[in-house]
Steps between C-alpha positions, in 0.01 A plus 500: 500500500676829549586737223411833350208601284373770275125522559279661236140586588271581206186711532175405327565529124254663262488174300577198721501252211751710306714534816499123557592417141777759474638416843521127432602509133734803495599636841588177682738389220671841524528475880640146483810645329598697814838371623500316831122448505432168666119506492210710378147435620187708468135478575176693498377642829173459687396630840409272787191708573377518141579869457704638209866411569756782486682327212394303194814283501830468683826361362801381698844478342735310731879534512724275713718773650509874558787518252297321232214743560730802470652364179152443360379848595794654314459285189380597154251211517338646813480842333335340198246319719433820694439697182265230370266548798359814336380284209239312706468626860214745438391479865833621637774310673679496835846340518726428795769261617456256786759328717354159587544371854 
């Protein structure tokens, strides 16, 4: 399936249990309000070699078209979700867009 994504990579939080609870109970419902969002999935990371992975968790927000992604990025709902990250992402965050092929 082709499309466009916003990828959010979360560093190791100071309190993983608090991160998980806030992320699932508060942040995901905020993110689901972003216009044009067709799917949001996330998961915790682990390394194949058993070492500490570079990220604690990674989220993918999928949009069906480049236009839908651009509309979402300019929306108040995306700004609200972006501002909310500071409320739980104590390990830092890296965000980027991805064009799926």
